[in-house]
C-alpha positions as a Markdown table, in Angstrom:
| # | Residue | x | y | z |
|---|---|---|---|---|
| 1 | Met | -4.5 | 39.5 | -4.3 |
| 2 | Glu | -6.4 | 37.2 | -2.2 |
| 3 | Gln | -10.4 | 37.1 | -2.0 |
| 4 | Val | -11.0 | 40.5 | -0.4 |
| 5 | Arg | -12.6 | 40.9 | 2.9 |
| 6 | Val | -12.9 | 43.2 | 5.8 |
| 7 | Arg | -14.9 | 44.7 | 8.7 |
| 8 | Phe | -16.8 | 46.7 | 10.8 |
| 9 | Ala | -16.7 | 46.3 | 14.5 |
| 10 | Pro | -18.1 | 49.2 | 16.7 |
| 11 | Ser | -18.8 | 49.4 | 20.2 |
| 12 | Pro | -22.2 | 49.5 | 20.2 |
| 13 | Thr | -21.9 | 51.7 | 23.6 |
| 14 | Gly | -23.5 | 55.2 | 21.7 |
| 15 | Tyr | -24.7 | 56.6 | 18.2 |
| 16 | Leu | -22.4 | 55.9 | 15.6 |
| 17 | His | -20.1 | 58.7 | 15.2 |
| 18 | Ile | -18.3 | 60.4 | 11.6 |
| 19 | Gly | -15.4 | 58.8 | 13.0 |
| 20 | Gly | -16.7 | 55.0 | 13.1 |
| 21 | Ala | -19.0 | 56.0 | 10.4 |
| 22 | Arg | -15.3 | 56.9 | 7.9 |
| 23 | Thr | -13.7 | 53.8 | 9.2 |
| 24 | Ala | -16.6 | 51.6 | 7.9 |
| 25 | Ile | -16.9 | 53.5 | 5.0 |
| 26 | Tyr | -12.7 | 53.2 | 4.1 |
| 27 | Asn | -14.0 | 49.4 | 4.5 |
| 28 | Trp | -16.5 | 49.8 | 2.1 |
| 29 | Leu | -14.7 | 51.0 | -0.4 |
| 30 | Phe | -11.8 | 48.6 | -0.5 |
| 31 | Ala | -13.6 | 45.9 | -0.3 |
| 32 | Lys | -16.3 | 47.5 | -3.3 |
| 33 | Lys | -12.8 | 48.3 | -5.1 |
| 34 | His | -11.6 | 44.5 | -5.6 |
| 35 | Asn | -15.2 | 42.6 | -5.5 |
| 36 | Gly | -14.8 | 41.6 | -1.9 |
| 37 | Thr | -16.7 | 41.4 | 1.3 |
| 38 | Phe | -18.1 | 43.4 | 4.0 |
| 39 | Ile | -18.1 | 42.5 | 7.4 |
| 40 | Leu | -20.7 | 44.2 | 9.8 |
| 41 | Arg | -19.6 | 43.2 | 13.2 |
| 42 | Ile | -21.2 | 44.4 | 16.4 |
| 43 | Glu | -18.5 | 44.0 | 19.2 |
| 44 | Asp | -20.8 | 43.6 | 22.6 |
| 45 | Thr | -19.1 | 41.7 | 25.4 |
| 46 | Asp | -19.1 | 45.0 | 27.3 |
| 47 | Ala | -22.9 | 44.0 | 28.8 |
| 48 | Glu | -22.5 | 47.4 | 31.3 |
| 49 | Arg | -21.7 | 49.9 | 28.5 |
| 50 | Ser | -23.6 | 48.7 | 25.0 |
| 51 | Thr | -27.5 | 48.9 | 24.8 |
| 52 | Gln | -30.0 | 47.4 | 22.2 |
| 53 | Asp | -30.8 | 50.9 | 20.8 |
| 54 | Ser | -27.4 | 51.9 | 20.4 |
| 55 | Ile | -27.3 | 48.5 | 18.4 |
| 56 | Gln | -30.0 | 49.8 | 16.6 |
| 57 | Gly | -28.5 | 53.7 | 15.8 |
| 58 | Ile | -25.4 | 51.6 | 13.9 |
| 59 | Leu | -27.7 | 49.5 | 11.9 |
| 60 | Asp | -30.1 | 52.5 | 11.1 |
| 61 | Gly | -27.2 | 55.0 | 10.4 |
| 62 | Leu | -25.0 | 52.6 | 8.0 |
| 63 | Lys | -28.5 | 51.7 | 6.2 |
| 64 | Trp | -29.2 | 55.6 | 5.7 |
| 65 | Leu | -25.5 | 56.2 | 4.9 |
| 66 | Gly | -25.8 | 53.2 | 1.7 |
| 67 | Met | -23.4 | 51.2 | 3.8 |
| 68 | Glu | -25.2 | 48.1 | 3.2 |
| 69 | Trp | -23.2 | 44.4 | 4.4 |
| 70 | Asp | -22.4 | 41.8 | 3.0 |
| 71 | Glu | -22.2 | 39.7 | 5.6 |
| 72 | Gly | -23.8 | 40.2 | 9.1 |
| 73 | Pro | -24.4 | 41.9 | 11.5 |
| 74 | Tyr | -22.4 | 39.2 | 13.4 |
| 75 | Phe | -22.1 | 39.2 | 17.8 |
| 76 | Gln | -19.0 | 39.2 | 19.1 |
| 77 | Ser | -20.8 | 38.0 | 22.5 |
| 78 | Ala | -21.9 | 34.6 | 20.8 |
| 79 | Asn | -18.5 | 33.8 | 20.0 |
| 80 | Leu | -17.7 | 33.9 | 23.9 |
| 81 | Asn | -17.0 | 29.6 | 24.1 |
| 82 | Ala | -14.8 | 30.7 | 20.5 |
| 83 | His | -12.7 | 33.1 | 23.2 |
| 84 | Arg | -12.3 | 30.7 | 26.1 |
| 85 | Gln | -11.3 | 28.0 | 23.7 |
| 86 | Ala | -8.5 | 30.4 | 21.7 |
| 87 | Ala | -7.5 | 31.5 | 25.4 |
| 88 | Gln | -7.1 | 27.3 | 26.6 |
| 89 | Leu | -4.8 | 26.7 | 23.6 |
| 90 | Leu | -2.7 | 29.1 | 24.8 |
| 91 | Leu | -2.3 | 28.0 | 27.9 |
| 92 | Glu | -1.7 | 24.5 | 26.6 |
| 93 | Ser | 0.8 | 25.8 | 24.1 |
| 94 | Gly | 2.9 | 27.6 | 26.7 |
| 95 | His | 1.5 | 30.9 | 25.1 |
| 96 | Ala | 0.4 | 31.9 | 28.0 |
| 97 | Tyr | 0.3 | 31.7 | 31.7 |
| 98 | Lys | -2.6 | 31.8 | 35.0 |
| 99 | Cys | -1.6 | 34.7 | 36.7 |
| 100 | Phe | -2.4 | 34.7 | 40.9 |
| 101 | Cys | -1.4 | 38.2 | 41.9 |
| 102 | Thr | -4.2 | 40.2 | 43.4 |
| 103 | Lys | -5.3 | 43.4 | 42.0 |
| 104 | Glu | -3.7 | 45.4 | 45.7 |
| 105 | Glu | -0.6 | 43.2 | 44.9 |
| 106 | Leu | -0.4 | 44.8 | 41.1 |
| 107 | Glu | -1.7 | 48.2 | 42.4 |
| 108 | Ala | 0.6 | 48.0 | 45.4 |
| 109 | Lys | 4.0 | 47.4 | 42.1 |
| 110 | Lys | 2.6 | 50.5 | 40.5 |
| 111 | Glu | 2.3 | 52.6 | 43.2 |
| 112 | Ala | 6.2 | 51.9 | 43.7 |
| 113 | Ala | 6.9 | 52.6 | 40.3 |
| 114 | Ile | 5.3 | 55.6 | 39.6 |
| 115 | Ala | 7.1 | 56.8 | 43.3 |
| 116 | Ser | 10.8 | 55.8 | 41.8 |
| 117 | Lys | 9.1 | 57.3 | 38.4 |
| 118 | Gln | 10.0 | 54.7 | 36.5 |
| 119 | Ala | 7.4 | 53.1 | 33.9 |
| 120 | Tyr | 5.5 | 50.1 | 35.0 |
| 121 | Lys | 4.9 | 47.1 | 33.2 |
| 122 | Tyr | 4.2 | 43.2 | 35.0 |
| 123 | Asp | 6.8 | 41.6 | 36.2 |
| 124 | Arg | 6.4 | 38.3 | 35.5 |
| 125 | Thr | 5.5 | 37.6 | 39.3 |
| 126 | Cys | 3.6 | 34.3 | 38.8 |
| 127 | Arg | 4.9 | 33.4 | 34.6 |
| 128 | Asn | 7.6 | 30.2 | 35.7 |
| 129 | Leu | 5.3 | 29.1 | 38.4 |
| 130 | Ser | 5.6 | 25.8 | 39.0 |
| 131 | Pro | 2.7 | 23.0 | 37.9 |
| 132 | Glu | 2.5 | 22.5 | 41.1 |
| 133 | Glu | 2.1 | 26.1 | 42.7 |
| 134 | Ile | -0.3 | 26.8 | 40.1 |
| 135 | Ala | -2.6 | 23.5 | 41.6 |
| 136 | Arg | -1.5 | 24.7 | 45.3 |
| 137 | Lys | -3.4 | 28.4 | 44.5 |
| 138 | Glu | -6.4 | 26.6 | 42.3 |
| 139 | Gln | -6.9 | 24.0 | 44.8 |
| 140 | Ala | -6.8 | 27.0 | 47.5 |
| 141 | Gly | -9.7 | 28.9 | 45.5 |
| 142 | Ile | -7.6 | 31.9 | 44.6 |
| 143 | Pro | -8.2 | 33.5 | 41.7 |
| 144 | Tyr | -6.3 | 34.5 | 38.3 |
| 145 | Val | -6.0 | 36.0 | 35.4 |
| 146 | Val | -5.3 | 34.5 | 32.1 |
| 147 | Arg | -1.8 | 36.2 | 30.8 |
| 148 | Phe | 0.1 | 36.2 | 27.4 |
| 149 | Lys | 3.3 | 35.3 | 27.1 |
| 150 | Ile | 5.5 | 37.4 | 25.4 |
| 151 | Pro | 8.8 | 36.0 | 23.9 |
| 152 | Asp | 11.5 | 36.1 | 26.1 |
| 153 | Met | 14.6 | 37.8 | 23.4 |
| 154 | Gln | 16.4 | 41.1 | 22.8 |
| 155 | Glu | 14.6 | 41.1 | 19.3 |
| 156 | Ser | 12.3 | 43.2 | 18.1 |
| 157 | Leu | 8.4 | 42.7 | 16.2 |
| 158 | Ile | 8.0 | 44.6 | 13.3 |
| 159 | Phe | 4.9 | 44.5 | 10.9 |
| 160 | Asn | 4.1 | 46.6 | 7.5 |
| 161 | Asp | 1.5 | 48.7 | 8.2 |
| 162 | Leu | -0.3 | 50.1 | 4.2 |
| 163 | Val | -0.4 | 53.7 | 5.6 |
| 164 | Tyr | 2.0 | 54.5 | 7.8 |
| 165 | Gly | 4.5 | 51.6 | 6.5 |
| 166 | Pro | 7.4 | 49.5 | 8.4 |
| 167 | Ile | 6.5 | 49.3 | 12.6 |
| 168 | Glu | 8.7 | 47.7 | 15.0 |
| 169 | Arg | 8.0 | 47.4 | 18.5 |
| 170 | Lys | 10.8 | 45.8 | 20.8 |
| 171 | Tyr | 9.3 | 43.2 | 22.9 |
| 172 | Glu | 11.4 | 43.9 | 26.3 |
| 173 | Asp | 9.2 | 47.0 | 25.9 |
| 174 | Ile | 5.4 | 44.7 | 25.6 |
| 175 | Glu | 4.6 | 44.1 | 29.1 |
| 176 | Asp | 2.6 | 40.6 | 30.1 |
| 177 | Phe | -0.7 | 41.5 | 28.6 |
| 178 | Val | -4.2 | 39.8 | 30.1 |
| 179 | Ile | -6.2 | 37.7 | 27.3 |
| 180 | Leu | -9.3 | 36.5 | 30.1 |
| 181 | Arg | -10.4 | 38.3 | 33.2 |
| 182 | Ser | -11.0 | 36.0 | 36.3 |
| 183 | Asp | -14.5 | 35.5 | 35.7 |
| 184 | Gly | -13.7 | 33.7 | 32.6 |
| 185 | Ser | -14.3 | 36.8 | 30.5 |
| 186 | Pro | -12.1 | 37.4 | 27.1 |
| 187 | Leu | -10.5 | 41.3 | 26.7 |
| 188 | Tyr | -10.6 | 42.5 | 23.3 |
| 189 | Leu | -7.5 | 42.0 | 22.2 |
| 190 | Leu | -8.4 | 38.2 | 22.3 |
| 191 | Ser | -11.7 | 38.3 | 21.2 |
| 192 | Asn | -11.0 | 40.8 | 18.5 |
| 193 | Ala | -8.2 | 38.2 | 17.0 |
| 194 | Val | -10.1 | 35.2 | 17.1 |
| 195 | Asp | -12.7 | 37.1 | 15.6 |
| 196 | Asp | -11.0 | 38.4 | 12.7 |
| 197 | Ile | -8.7 | 34.9 | 12.2 |
| 198 | Asn | -12.6 | 33.0 | 12.5 |
| 199 | Asp | -14.1 | 35.5 | 9.8 |
| 200 | Arg | -10.7 | 35.2 | 7.4 |
| 201 | Ile | -9.8 | 39.1 | 7.3 |
| 202 | Thr | -7.9 | 40.3 | 5.2 |
| 203 | His | -7.4 | 43.3 | 5.2 |
| 204 | Val | -7.7 | 44.9 | 9.0 |
| 205 | Ile | -8.6 | 48.8 | 8.1 |
| 206 | Arg | -9.4 | 50.6 | 11.0 |
| 207 | Gly | -8.3 | 53.9 | 13.4 |
| 208 | Gln | -4.9 | 54.7 | 14.6 |
| 209 | Asp | -5.7 | 54.8 | 17.8 |
| 210 | Gly | -5.9 | 51.1 | 16.9 |
| 211 | Leu | -2.4 | 50.7 | 16.0 |
| 212 | Ala | -0.8 | 50.7 | 19.7 |
| 213 | Asn | -3.2 | 47.3 | 20.0 |
| 214 | Thr | -2.0 | 45.7 | 16.7 |
| 215 | Pro | 2.4 | 44.2 | 18.3 |
| 216 | Arg | -0.1 | 42.1 | 20.5 |
| 217 | Gln | -2.3 | 41.2 | 18.3 |
| 218 | Ile | -0.5 | 39.8 | 16.1 |
| 219 | Leu | 1.6 | 37.9 | 18.7 |
| 220 | Ile | -1.9 | 35.9 | 19.0 |
| 221 | Tyr | -2.0 | 34.9 | 15.3 |
| 222 | Lys | 1.1 | 33.3 | 15.3 |
| 223 | Ala | 0.6 | 31.8 | 18.8 |
| 224 | Leu | -3.0 | 30.2 | 17.9 |
| 225 | Gly | -0.6 | 29.7 | 14.5 |
| 226 | Ala | -3.4 | 31.7 | 12.1 |
| 227 | Lys | -2.0 | 33.9 | 9.0 |
| 228 | Leu | -1.8 | 37.1 | 9.4 |
| 229 | Pro | -3.9 | 39.9 | 8.1 |
| 230 | Gln | -2.8 | 43.2 | 6.3 |
| 231 | Phe | -2.9 | 46.4 | 8.7 |
| 232 | Ala | -3.9 | 49.7 | 7.8 |
| 233 | His | -4.4 | 52.5 | 10.7 |
| 234 | Met | -6.0 | 55.8 | 10.0 |
| 235 | Pro | -5.2 | 58.7 | 11.1 |
| 236 | Leu | -7.1 | 60.3 | 13.6 |
| 237 | Thr | -9.6 | 63.1 | 13.0 |
| 238 | Leu | -9.0 | 66.7 | 15.4 |
| 239 | Asp | -11.2 | 69.2 | 16.2 |
| 240 | Leu | -9.5 | 72.8 | 16.3 |
| 241 | Gln | -8.0 | 72.6 | 19.4 |
| 242 | Lys | -6.4 | 68.9 | 18.1 |
| 243 | Arg | -8.8 | 67.1 | 20.1 |
| 244 | Lys | -10.0 | 63.7 | 19.6 |
| 245 | Ile | -13.4 | 63.8 | 17.2 |
| 246 | Ser | -15.1 | 61.6 | 20.6 |
| 247 | Lys | -18.8 | 61.7 | 21.9 |
| 248 | Arg | -17.8 | 61.9 | 25.0 |
| 249 | Thr | -16.0 | 65.9 | 24.4 |
| 250 | His | -18.5 | 66.5 | 21.2 |
| 251 | Gly | -21.5 | 65.2 | 21.9 |
| 252 | Glu | -24.2 | 65.1 | 19.3 |
| 253 | Val | -22.9 | 67.3 | 16.6 |
| 254 | Val | -19.9 | 64.4 | 16.0 |
| 255 | Ser | -23.3 | 61.8 | 15.5 |
| 256 | Val | -24.3 | 60.6 | 12.1 |
| 257 | Gln | -28.1 | 61.4 | 13.1 |
| 258 | Phe | -27.5 | 64.5 | 13.9 |
| 259 | Tyr | -26.5 | 65.2 | 9.9 |
| 260 | Arg | -29.7 | 63.3 | 9.3 |
| 261 | Glu | -31.6 | 65.2 | 11.7 |
| 262 | Lys | -29.8 | 68.4 | 9.8 |
| 263 | Gly | -30.9 | 67.8 | 6.0 |
| 264 | Phe | -28.0 | 66.3 | 5.0 |
| 265 | Leu | -28.1 | 63.7 | 2.1 |
| 266 | Pro | -26.8 | 60.3 | 2.8 |
| 267 | Trp | -23.7 | 60.4 | 0.1 |
| 268 | Ala | -22.7 | 64.1 | 0.2 |
| 269 | Leu | -22.3 | 63.1 | 4.0 |
| 270 | Val | -20.5 | 59.9 | 2.7 |
| 271 | Asn | -18.3 | 61.8 | 0.0 |
| 272 | Phe | -17.7 | 64.7 | 2.6 |
| 273 | Leu | -16.2 | 62.0 | 5.7 |
| 274 | Ala | -14.2 | 60.2 | 3.5 |
| 275 | Leu | -12.4 | 63.0 | 2.1 |
| 276 | Leu | -11.2 | 63.1 | 6.3 |
| 277 | Gly | -8.0 | 62.3 | 6.1 |
| 278 | Trp | -7.7 | 60.7 | 1.6 |
| 279 | His | -7.4 | 62.1 | -1.3 |
| 280 | Thr | -6.8 | 61.9 | -4.4 |
| 281 | Ser | -3.3 | 63.2 | -6.5 |
| 282 | Asp | -5.4 | 65.9 | -8.5 |
| 283 | Asp | -6.9 | 67.7 | -5.5 |
| 284 | Arg | -10.5 | 66.1 | -6.4 |
| 285 | Glu | -13.6 | 67.0 | -3.5 |
| 286 | Ile | -16.7 | 65.8 | -5.7 |
| 287 | Phe | -17.3 | 61.9 | -6.5 |
| 288 | Ser | -20.3 | 60.0 | -7.1 |
| 289 | Lys | -21.2 | 56.1 | -6.0 |
| 290 | Gln | -18.8 | 54.7 | -8.4 |
| 291 | Glu | -16.2 | 57.8 | -9.2 |
| 292 | Leu | -15.5 | 57.2 | -5.5 |
| 293 | Ile | -15.4 | 53.7 | -5.2 |
| 294 | Asp | -13.3 | 53.6 | -8.5 |
| 295 | Ala | -10.8 | 56.7 | -7.0 |
| 296 | Phe | -10.2 | 54.8 | -3.8 |
| 297 | Ser | -6.8 | 53.6 | -2.1 |
| 298 | Leu | -5.1 | 53.5 | 0.4 |
| 299 | Glu | -1.7 | 55.2 | -0.5 |
| 300 | Gly | -4.5 | 58.1 | -0.5 |
| 301 | Val | -4.5 | 57.8 | 3.0 |
| 302 | Ser | -2.5 | 59.9 | 4.9 |
| 303 | Arg | -0.1 | 60.2 | 7.8 |
| 304 | Ser | -1.1 | 63.7 | 9.0 |
| 305 | Asn | -4.4 | 63.7 | 12.0 |
| 306 | Ser | -7.7 | 65.2 | 9.4 |
| 307 | Ile | -8.9 | 68.4 | 10.6 |
| 308 | Phe | -12.7 | 68.1 | 11.6 |
| 309 | Asn | -13.1 | 72.3 | 10.9 |
| 310 | Tyr | -16.5 | 72.2 | 14.0 |
| 311 | Thr | -17.3 | 75.4 | 15.4 |
| 312 | Pro | -19.6 | 75.8 | 18.8 |
| 313 | Gly | -22.6 | 77.8 | 18.6 |
| 314 | Asp | -22.5 | 78.7 | 14.7 |
| 315 | Ala | -26.5 | 78.7 | 13.8 |
| 316 | Lys | -25.5 | 78.6 | 10.0 |
| 317 | Phe | -22.8 | 76.2 | 9.5 |
| 318 | Phe | -23.0 | 74.3 | 12.9 |
| 319 | Thr | -20.2 | 71.7 | 11.2 |
| 320 | Asp | -17.2 | 71.7 | 8.9 |
| 321 | Pro | -17.9 | 74.6 | 6.1 |
| 322 | Lys | -16.6 | 71.3 | 3.2 |
| 323 | Ala | -19.5 | 69.5 | 4.8 |
| 324 | Ile | -21.8 | 72.3 | 4.4 |
| 325 | Ser | -20.8 | 73.1 | 0.6 |
| 326 | Ile | -19.8 | 69.6 | -0.3 |
| 327 | Asn | -24.3 | 69.2 | 0.9 |
| 328 | Ala | -25.7 | 72.0 | -0.6 |
| 329 | His | -23.8 | 71.0 | -4.3 |
| 330 | Tyr | -25.9 | 67.5 | -4.3 |
| 331 | Ile | -28.5 | 70.0 | -3.3 |
| 332 | Lys | -27.9 | 71.8 | -5.9 |
| 333 | Thr | -26.9 | 69.9 | -8.8 |
| 334 | Met | -28.9 | 65.9 | -8.4 |
| 335 | Pro | -31.4 | 65.2 | -10.8 |
| 336 | Leu | -35.2 | 66.1 | -9.3 |
| 337 | Asn | -36.7 | 63.0 | -9.5 |
| 338 | Glu | -33.6 | 62.0 | -7.1 |
| 339 | Leu | -33.5 | 65.3 | -4.6 |
| 340 | Glu | -38.4 | 65.0 | -4.5 |
| 341 | Pro | -38.7 | 62.0 | -1.8 |
| 342 | Trp | -36.1 | 63.9 | -0.3 |
| 343 | Val | -38.0 | 67.4 | 0.0 |
| 344 | Asn | -41.1 | 65.0 | 0.1 |
| 345 | Ala | -40.0 | 63.9 | 3.2 |
| 346 | Val | -38.6 | 67.0 | 5.1 |
| 347 | Leu | -42.2 | 69.1 | 3.9 |
| 348 | Lys | -44.8 | 66.0 | 5.7 |
| 349 | Ala | -42.4 | 66.5 | 8.7 |
| 350 | Ala | -43.1 | 70.4 | 8.9 |
| 351 | Asp | -46.9 | 69.9 | 8.0 |
| 352 | Ile | -46.1 | 71.6 | 4.5 |
| 353 | Phe | -46.7 | 69.7 | 1.9 |
| 354 | Asp | -49.4 | 68.9 | 0.0 |
| 355 | Glu | -50.1 | 65.4 | -1.8 |
| 356 | Thr | -51.6 | 67.1 | -4.8 |
| 357 | Phe | -47.6 | 68.7 | -5.0 |
| 358 | Leu | -47.0 | 65.1 | -6.8 |
| 359 | Thr | -50.5 | 64.7 | -8.8 |
| 360 | Thr | -51.9 | 68.0 | -10.3 |
| 361 | Gln | -49.1 | 70.2 | -9.1 |
| 362 | Lys | -46.0 | 67.9 | -10.2 |
| 363 | Ala | -45.0 | 70.7 | -12.6 |
| 364 | Trp | -45.4 | 73.4 | -10.5 |
| 365 | Tyr | -44.0 | 71.4 | -7.7 |
| 366 | Tyr | -40.9 | 70.7 | -9.6 |
| 367 | Ser | -40.2 | 73.9 | -11.1 |
| 368 | Thr | -40.3 | 75.1 | -7.2 |
| 369 | Ile | -37.7 | 73.3 | -6.2 |
| 370 | Asp | -35.5 | 73.9 | -9.2 |
| 371 | Leu | -35.9 | 78.0 | -8.5 |
| 372 | Ile | -34.7 | 77.8 | -4.9 |
| 373 | Arg | -32.4 | 75.2 | -4.2 |
| 374 | Gln | -29.8 | 76.4 | -5.4 |
| 375 | Arg | -29.7 | 78.8 | -2.5 |
| 376 | Phe | -30.1 | 76.3 | -0.4 |
| 377 | His | -27.7 | 74.3 | 1.6 |
| 378 | Thr | -29.6 | 71.6 | 3.5 |
| 379 | Leu | -32.5 | 69.8 | 3.0 |
| 380 | Asn | -34.4 | 71.2 | 6.7 |
| 381 | Asp | -34.0 | 75.0 | 4.2 |
| 382 | Phe | -36.4 | 73.9 | 2.3 |
| 383 | Ala | -39.3 | 73.6 | 5.2 |
| 384 | Thr | -37.4 | 76.8 | 7.1 |
| 385 | Leu | -36.1 | 79.6 | 3.6 |
| 386 | Gly | -38.6 | 77.9 | 2.1 |
| 387 | Ala | -41.8 | 77.1 | 3.5 |
| 388 | Ala | -43.9 | 80.4 | 2.0 |
| 389 | Tyr | -43.6 | 78.5 | -1.7 |
| 390 | Phe | -45.6 | 75.5 | -0.5 |
| 391 | Ser | -47.8 | 77.2 | 2.0 |
| 392 | Asp | -49.0 | 80.1 | 3.7 |
| 393 | Asn | -47.5 | 79.1 | 7.1 |
| 394 | Phe | -44.3 | 80.2 | 6.9 |
| 395 | Pro | -41.9 | 82.4 | 9.0 |
| 396 | Met | -41.1 | 85.0 | 9.1 |
| 397 | Asp | -37.4 | 86.5 | 8.9 |
| 398 | Ser | -37.6 | 89.0 | 12.1 |
| 399 | Lys | -34.3 | 90.7 | 11.5 |
| 400 | Ala | -35.7 | 91.4 | 7.8 |
| 401 | Leu | -39.3 | 92.3 | 9.5 |
| 402 | Gln | -37.5 | 94.8 | 11.0 |
| 403 | Lys | -35.5 | 96.3 | 8.4 |
| 404 | Asn | -37.1 | 95.7 | 5.0 |
| 405 | Val | -40.7 | 96.5 | 6.8 |
| 406 | Leu | -41.5 | 98.0 | 9.6 |
| 407 | Lys | -39.1 | 100.7 | 9.4 |
| 408 | His | -41.0 | 101.9 | 6.4 |
| 409 | Pro | -44.7 | 102.8 | 7.2 |
| 410 | Gln | -45.6 | 103.6 | 4.6 |
| 411 | Leu | -45.8 | 100.1 | 3.4 |
| 412 | Thr | -49.0 | 99.8 | 5.4 |
| 413 | Glu | -50.6 | 101.7 | 1.9 |
| 414 | Trp | -48.3 | 100.8 | -0.7 |
| 415 | Leu | -48.1 | 97.2 | -0.8 |
| 416 | Pro | -51.8 | 96.7 | -0.5 |
| 417 | Gln | -52.5 | 99.1 | -3.2 |
| 418 | Leu | -49.7 | 97.3 | -5.3 |
| 419 | Ala | -51.4 | 94.2 | -4.5 |
| 420 | Glu | -54.9 | 95.5 | -6.2 |
| 421 | Arg | -53.1 | 96.4 | -8.6 |
| 422 | Met | -51.2 | 93.2 | -9.6 |
| 423 | Glu | -55.2 | 90.9 | -9.0 |
| 424 | Arg | -56.2 | 92.8 | -12.2 |
| 425 | Leu | -53.7 | 91.9 | -14.0 |
| 426 | Asp | -54.5 | 89.3 | -17.5 |
| 427 | Ser | -51.5 | 87.2 | -17.5 |
| 428 | Trp | -49.0 | 86.0 | -14.7 |
| 429 | Thr | -45.4 | 86.5 | -16.2 |
| 430 | Leu | -42.1 | 87.7 | -15.4 |
| 431 | Glu | -42.4 | 90.1 | -17.2 |
| 432 | Thr | -46.4 | 91.5 | -16.1 |
| 433 | Thr | -44.7 | 91.3 | -12.8 |
| 434 | Glu | -42.1 | 93.4 | -12.9 |
| 435 | Lys | -44.0 | 95.7 | -15.2 |
| 436 | Ala | -46.5 | 96.3 | -12.7 |
| 437 | Val | -43.8 | 97.1 | -9.9 |
| 438 | Arg | -42.2 | 99.3 | -11.7 |
| 439 | Asp | -45.0 | 101.2 | -12.8 |
| 440 | Phe | -45.8 | 101.2 | -9.3 |
| 441 | Ile | -41.7 | 102.6 | -7.6 |
| 442 | Ala | -42.0 | 105.3 | -10.8 |
| 443 | Glu | -45.7 | 106.4 | -10.5 |
| 444 | Arg | -45.1 | 107.2 | -6.7 |
| 445 | Asn | -40.7 | 108.4 | -6.8 |
| 446 | Ile | -40.2 | 105.1 | -4.2 |
| 447 | Ala | -37.0 | 103.9 | -4.1 |
| 448 | Ser | -36.8 | 100.9 | -5.3 |
| 449 | Gly | -34.9 | 98.9 | -3.0 |
| 450 | Thr | -37.6 | 100.1 | -0.3 |
| 451 | Leu | -40.2 | 98.1 | -2.5 |
| 452 | Ile | -38.7 | 95.3 | -3.8 |
| 453 | Asn | -37.0 | 94.6 | -0.4 |
| 454 | Ala | -40.4 | 95.4 | 1.8 |
| 455 | Ile | -42.2 | 92.6 | -1.2 |
| 456 | Arg | -39.3 | 89.8 | -1.1 |
| 457 | Thr | -40.0 | 89.8 | 2.9 |
| 458 | Val | -43.9 | 90.4 | 2.7 |
| 459 | Val | -44.8 | 87.3 | 0.3 |
| 460 | Thr | -41.4 | 85.0 | 1.3 |
| 461 | Gly | -40.3 | 85.6 | 5.2 |
| 462 | Gln | -37.0 | 86.1 | 3.9 |
| 463 | Ser | -34.5 | 88.9 | 2.4 |
| 464 | Val | -32.9 | 87.0 | 0.1 |
| 465 | Gly | -33.3 | 84.4 | -2.2 |
| 466 | Pro | -34.4 | 83.5 | -6.2 |
| 467 | Gly | -35.0 | 86.5 | -8.5 |
| 468 | Leu | -37.9 | 88.5 | -7.2 |
| 469 | Phe | -40.0 | 88.4 | -10.6 |
| 470 | Glu | -39.5 | 84.1 | -10.1 |
| 471 | Cys | -40.6 | 84.2 | -7.0 |
| 472 | Leu | -43.4 | 85.9 | -7.4 |
| 473 | Val | -44.3 | 83.9 | -10.6 |
| 474 | Ile | -43.7 | 80.7 | -8.9 |
| 475 | Ile | -45.6 | 81.5 | -5.7 |
| 476 | Gly | -48.5 | 82.6 | -7.5 |
| 477 | Lys | -51.3 | 85.6 | -8.0 |
| 478 | Asp | -53.4 | 84.9 | -5.8 |
| 479 | Arg | -50.7 | 84.3 | -2.7 |
| 480 | Thr | -48.7 | 87.0 | -3.5 |
| 481 | Thr | -51.5 | 89.4 | -3.8 |
| 482 | Ala | -53.0 | 88.1 | -0.5 |
| 483 | Arg | -49.4 | 88.4 | 1.2 |
| 484 | Leu | -48.7 | 91.7 | -0.1 |
| 485 | Lys | -53.0 | 92.9 | 1.4 |
| 486 | Asn | -51.5 | 91.5 | 4.7 |
| 487 | Thr | -49.2 | 94.1 | 5.6 |
| 488 | Pro | -50.8 | 96.2 | 7.7 |
| 489 | Thr | -51.1 | 92.6 | 10.2 |
| 490 | Leu | -47.5 | 93.1 | 10.3 |
| 491 | Phe | -47.1 | 95.9 | 12.1 |
């Protein structure tokens, strides 16, 4: 295989969404697998829709995911002269022609085709104008576009897609398409092909929605005498209603930034997105970075569209449950020294981080993270569900409070009394805290669940979590007893 050169070429018309991110991931993996080059090219020629904020969002999103590019970012707008020169070469070589048809004339022909229930295709009115006719129209100042001249033959264009296999398109079904507007600005079909040629792209790996453009771009390659890249088109990502995932339809939930803000680890999102349309023979789902690079191949890309299982309104599983599951796996299993910086950032953002967590309390800090992470799905859980372990300023689950505390007025006496007993403990361990609670329950003939659930809710703000006595040991004597004494204020 020749030296692999692939590119991710997004249009900066909004945030980096998961469909674009998946395309970037596949290109990045393919480049890494083959010791090739991953190029970032920003296709910013749509001046009205492209914004600097969108460009920065793409750069930030890729960096956060760890998809660092080897070349670029290149900007398509910087290559406009090359695109226009290519159009001129196509004119001079007879592969393109000037079309003087007005917008009104084309609309009338289109409406006539619709009225007669026929598919509309440009009728090549200007394809065979004589040099004299062209000169007269230009002298008259009639604006024109440049159209590519489709070969006039009863044959087909055939190419092999590395995912979908042989693709055939009859020449007669392809209309003479516009490559240069009347204002001299190039269209995507031309710009994209010319940039790929100039960037020496060997493999075009993109979404299946680009498949319709491929025959026309191949014709441009051939007309310019350029070597063809190999094409691989990824299946689309659909929602449960079989709609294509898009910014317009699904909003922020399909943006990379959304997952960052929701507390996803970058590699967990990469791992999940890689599985949207690709799999190994053993259907493995968890990969380290090197394992994913080693395992990835275009042969593993499915021809069937993938499903993004997003259910709007689900507060817990706000996105595909598999994405949540993979993120939770990494939170539970990654080395503590690697997880710690991510937890630090979340706690700092919530204003419950103490610098002593990394100095005099570091052993306790690591033990706390290790204890509570087992039930967490996102990094944000450390600052919400886990806030009580790091600060006295923590949220109280209203349902847990109502069920486990407010239904039992006796707790206004029991829990402060238990606190006084626990304050007298000489040591604060699993054994001593459990004995104190069990003895208190036995002496007052209290149902175990009533007192234990109340203690957990008052001390942690939650109804579930790690073992209660492990929680109490980590939270410590002073905080535990103070919160138990504070029970009357909750009523």
